C-alpha positions in Angstrom: -9.8 12.1 28.5 -9.9 10.1 26.3 -6.9 8.3 25.3 -5.4 6.3 23.4 -1.5 5.3 22.8 -0.4 5.4 18.7 2.7 5.7 16.1 2.3 9.1 14.3 2.2 8.8 10.7 5.7 11.1 9.0 5.6 13.8 6.9 6.3 11.2 3.9 3.2 9.4 4.8 0.7 12.0 5.8 1.8 13.4 2.0 1.0 10.6 -0.1 -2.1 9.6 2.4 -3.5 13.0 2.0 -2.9 12.2 -2.3 -4.7 9.1 -2.0 -7.7 11.0 0.7 -8.2 13.6 -2.7 -8.2 10.9 -4.9 -11.1 9.0 -2.8 -13.0 12.7 -2.8 -13.2 12.2 -6.6 -14.8 9.3 -6.5 -17.9 11.1 -4.8 -19.4 9.1 -0.9 -20.3 11.0 2.2 -17.2 10.4 4.2 -15.2 12.5 7.2 -11.5 13.0 6.4 -8.8 12.7 9.0 -6.5 15.9 8.8 -3.7 14.7 7.5 -2.1 16.1 11.2 -3.5 14.0 13.4 -3.1 10.8 11.0 -1.4 7.8 13.7 -1.7 4.2 13.5 -3.3 3.3 16.6 -1.2 0.7 18.9 -3.4 0.8 22.8 -7.3 3.0 23.0 -7.2 3.1 26.1 -10.4 4.9 26.5 -12.0 7.5 29.2 -9.1 8.3 32.0 -8.9 10.6 35.2 -6.1 12.9 34.9 -3.9 10.9 37.9 -3.8 7.8 35.7 -0.9 10.3 34.0 1.7 9.4 35.5 0.7 4.8 35.4 0.5 5.3 31.7 3.2 8.0 30.9 5.5 4.7 33.1 4.2 1.8 30.9 4.9 3.6 28.1 8.5 4.2 29.1 9.0 0.6 30.3 7.5 -0.7 27.4 10.2 1.5 24.1 12.8 0.4 26.3 12.5 -3.0 25.1 11.6 -2.0 21.9 14.5 -0.9 19.0 13.8 1.3 16.5 11.9 -0.4 13.6 10.7 0.0 9.6 6.5 -0.9 8.7 5.7 -0.7 5.4 2.2 1.3 4.2 0.8 -0.7 1.2 -2.8 -1.1 0.1 -5.9 0.9 0.8 -9.1 -1.2 2.7 -11.8 -0.4 4.2 -13.4 -1.7 7.5 -16.9 -3.2 7.4 -15.8 -4.7 3.8 -14.5 -2.8 0.1 -18.1 -3.3 -1.0 -19.4 -1.5 2.2 -16.3 0.5 3.3 -17.6 2.6 6.3 -14.1 3.2 7.0 -11.3 3.8 4.9 -7.7 3.3 5.1 -4.0 1.8 4.5 -3.1 -1.0 5.2 0.8 -1.9 6.9 2.3 -4.8 4.7 4.8 -5.1 6.6 6.1 -4.3 10.5 3.3 -5.9 11.8 4.4 -7.9 14.0 6.2 -5.9 15.8 3.8 -3.0 15.9 1.7 -6.1 17.9 4.5 -6.9 20.6 4.9 -3.1 21.1 1.2 -3.2 21.5 0.6 -6.0 23.9 4.0 -4.0 26.2 0.9 -1.3 25.8 -1.1 -3.8 27.5 -3.8 -3.6 24.5 -6.1 -6.3 25.8 -8.8 -6.6 22.7 -11.0 -9.3 21.9 -10.6 -8.4 18.3 -7.7 -9.3 16.0 -5.5 -6.3 16.0 -4.9 -4.8 12.5 -2.9 -1.7 12.6 -4.0 0.6 10.0 -3.3 4.6 8.9 -7.6 5.2 9.0 -8.5 7.3 6.1 -12.1 8.7 6.9 -15.1 7.5 7.7 -18.8 7.1 6.3 -21.3 9.6 7.4 -24.4 8.3 6.7 -25.2 6.9 2.9 -23.6 4.2 1.4 -21.0 4.5 -0.4 -21.3 4.7 -4.2 -20.0 2.5 -6.8 -17.4 4.7 -7.7 -16.1 4.7 -4.6 -15.7 1.5 -4.0 -14.3 1.2 -7.4 -11.2 3.7 -6.3 -10.9 2.2 -3.7 -10.3 -1.1 -5.1 -7.8 0.1 -7.7 -5.4 2.5 -5.9 -2.1 1.7 -6.0 -0.4 0.4 -3.1 1.8 2.7 -1.6 4.6 0.9 -0.4 5.7 3.5 1.7 8.4 2.8 4.5 8.7 4.2 8.1 11.1 3.9 10.4 9.0 3.6 13.7 11.5 5.8 16.7 8.9 7.3 19.1 5.1 5.8 20.2 3.0 8.6 21.3 0.2 9.6 24.1 -3.2 11.1 21.9 -5.8 13.1 23.9 -8.8 12.7 21.5 -11.7 15.8 22.3 -14.7 16.1 20.7 -14.6 18.5 17.9 -17.5 20.4 15.1 -16.0 18.1 12.8 -15.4 14.8 14.6 -12.8 15.0 16.9 -9.3 16.5 17.9 -6.2 15.4 18.7 -3.2 16.3 20.9 -0.5 14.4 21.8 0.6 15.2 25.6 4.0 13.0 25.7 5.8 11.4 22.5 8.7 8.8 24.7 11.3 7.2 22.0 11.8 3.7 21.6 15.6 3.0 23.3 15.9 -1.5 23.1 19.2 -1.7 21.5 19.3 -1.9 17.8 20.3 -6.2 17.1 22.1 -7.3 13.8 
């Protein structure tokens, strides 16, 4: 099983992201777009994992959730990996709540050499470089400013599919630490 732990996008974020994808599609480019139902912000990628490890992973998630109070994140502007000039992956950044997401990712055992850059992936380039109209649309897209309350974390399984990968939520665990004033 290919597993990862994430925060699922709520309906308002999915709707705004879908509108951003529609605008980017009109700008051209050969991208495989994420289905809005699958939109999420990854906290920890676990990778190939035997099913026998599920109880251990769920226990880790439960401990992290018990130490984390619900908190707000704000989805901001659009960005891209490798760069806006060479957009291999188009995404929506977070403009607030990054520190709390990073703390939660650490509680979940995230240990990667790359810096933590939480985002909501919109699409991945297939082969052809993005045309100038696409990079221009990416740069000109207004910041979303969408507030989202993070109240739970989800364990996802990713399965190969003809269109890329299909995601399924195996378990959701509510954040349950008391909120501080």
